[in-house]
C-alpha positions in Angstrom: 58.6 73.0 81.6 60.8 74.7 84.1 62.2 78.2 83.6 64.1 80.8 85.5 62.0 83.6 86.9 63.7 86.9 86.6 62.7 87.7 90.2 64.9 84.8 91.4 68.1 86.2 90.0 70.3 87.8 92.7 71.0 91.5 92.8 74.7 92.2 93.2 73.8 95.0 95.7 71.8 92.7 98.0 74.6 91.3 100.2 77.1 91.9 102.8 80.7 91.1 103.6 82.6 90.9 106.8 86.3 90.7 107.6 87.2 88.6 110.6 90.6 89.9 111.6 91.9 88.3 114.8 89.1 88.7 117.2 87.5 91.7 115.4 84.6 91.6 113.0 84.4 94.4 110.6 81.6 95.0 108.2 83.0 95.7 104.8 80.4 98.3 103.7 83.0 99.9 101.6 83.2 97.0 99.1 82.1 97.9 95.6 83.0 94.5 94.0 84.4 91.3 95.4 85.3 88.2 93.4 87.1 85.0 94.6 88.1 82.1 92.3 89.3 78.6 92.8 91.5 77.3 90.1 92.4 73.6 89.7 95.9 72.7 89.2 96.4 69.8 86.7 99.2 67.6 85.6 99.5 66.3 82.1 99.5 62.5 81.9 100.7 60.6 78.9 99.8 56.9 78.7 100.7 54.0 76.5 98.3 53.4 73.5 97.0 56.9 73.4 98.3 59.9 71.5 96.4 62.4 73.4 97.4 63.9 76.7 95.1 63.4 79.6 94.8 65.6 82.6 94.6 64.7 86.4 93.7 67.3 89.0 96.5 67.6 91.5 95.3 70.6 93.7 93.9 73.9 93.7 94.7 77.6 94.3 92.4 80.4 95.6 92.8 84.0 94.6 90.5 87.0 94.4 90.2 90.7 94.2 88.0 93.4 95.5 87.3 96.9 94.4 86.7 99.1 97.5 86.0 102.7 98.0 89.2 104.4 99.3 87.9 105.1 102.8 89.5 102.5 105.2 93.0 102.5 106.5 92.6 98.9 107.7 94.5 97.1 104.8 97.2 99.9 104.6 97.9 99.3 108.4 98.1 95.6 107.8 100.7 96.1 105.1 102.6 98.6 107.2 102.7 96.1 110.1 104.2 93.5 107.7 106.6 95.9 106.3 107.8 97.0 109.8 107.7 93.6 111.6 107.8 90.9 108.9 104.8 89.4 110.6 102.1 88.6 107.9 98.4 88.7 108.8 95.8 86.2 107.6 92.1 86.8 108.1 88.7 85.5 106.8 86.1 87.2 104.6 82.5 86.1 104.9 80.3 86.9 101.9 76.6 86.8 102.2 74.3 87.0 99.1 70.7 87.7 100.2 68.2 89.2 97.9 64.9 89.5 99.6 63.0 89.6 96.3 64.4 86.2 95.3 62.8 82.8 96.5 66.1 81.0 96.4 67.2 82.3 99.8 70.7 83.3 100.9 74.2 82.0 100.4 77.0 82.3 102.9 80.6 81.7 101.8 83.7 82.2 104.0 87.1 82.6 102.4 89.6 81.3 105.1 93.2 82.4 105.4 92.9 85.6 103.2 96.3 87.2 102.6 96.7 90.5 100.8 99.0 90.7 97.7 99.1 94.4 97.3 97.6 97.5 98.8 97.6 101.2 97.5 99.3 103.1 100.1 98.3 106.7 98.9 95.9 107.9 96.1 94.9 111.1 94.6 92.8 111.5 91.3 91.4 114.8 90.2 89.1 113.1 87.7 87.4 110.8 90.3 84.1 111.6 92.1 85.0 108.9 94.6 88.4 107.3 95.1 88.6 103.6 94.6 91.3 101.0 95.0 91.8 97.4 93.8 93.0 94.9 96.4 94.2 91.5 95.3 94.5 88.6 97.6 95.0 84.8 97.9 93.1 82.5 100.3 93.8 79.0 101.8 90.3 77.4 102.1 86.6 78.0 101.6 83.6 77.1 103.8 80.0 77.1 102.5 78.0 77.9 105.5 74.7 78.1 103.7 74.0 77.2 100.0 71.3 78.9 98.1 67.9 77.0 98.5 68.7 75.6 101.9 66.3 76.2 104.9 68.9 77.1 107.5 
C-alpha cells in the first residue's frame, strides 16, 4: 500500500523566483507569496436529443498575483515607463520549488509574457512591521522546464 511521506511534501519557503526583464535577470528574494493560475475558457454546446448542456474547451487564460515586501522600485518604474511612454513591458518569471528534505526533487515553471495589472505607487502603514504589496498580473504562456520527480 502506497502512502505519502510527510517529508516529501514541499515547504513553501524552499524555492526561488527570478524575473527575466529584457536581458536582465533579477532574483525575486522579496516575494512572500506567488500564485499563478490557468483557467479554461469553455463554450456551452446544446445538441439535439439531449436536454443538458455540454461544454467544450475553447481556450485558456493565465493570471496570477504575488505578495511582495515593499522594497523594490522595479515594478513601479515599469508602470511609470508605461504611463509616460505608452510602451508596455512583458517579462518572464521563473519559479523553482526545491525542498532538499523531499525525495521528489525540484520543479521549474516559467511564466512567459507576464504583464502587470496594477502596482502600488506609494505606501505607508503605521500598523505594519514590514510593508507589503499585492501585485496582480496576467501571462501569455507557461513552460515546465522540469517536473517533480524527473532526473534532469
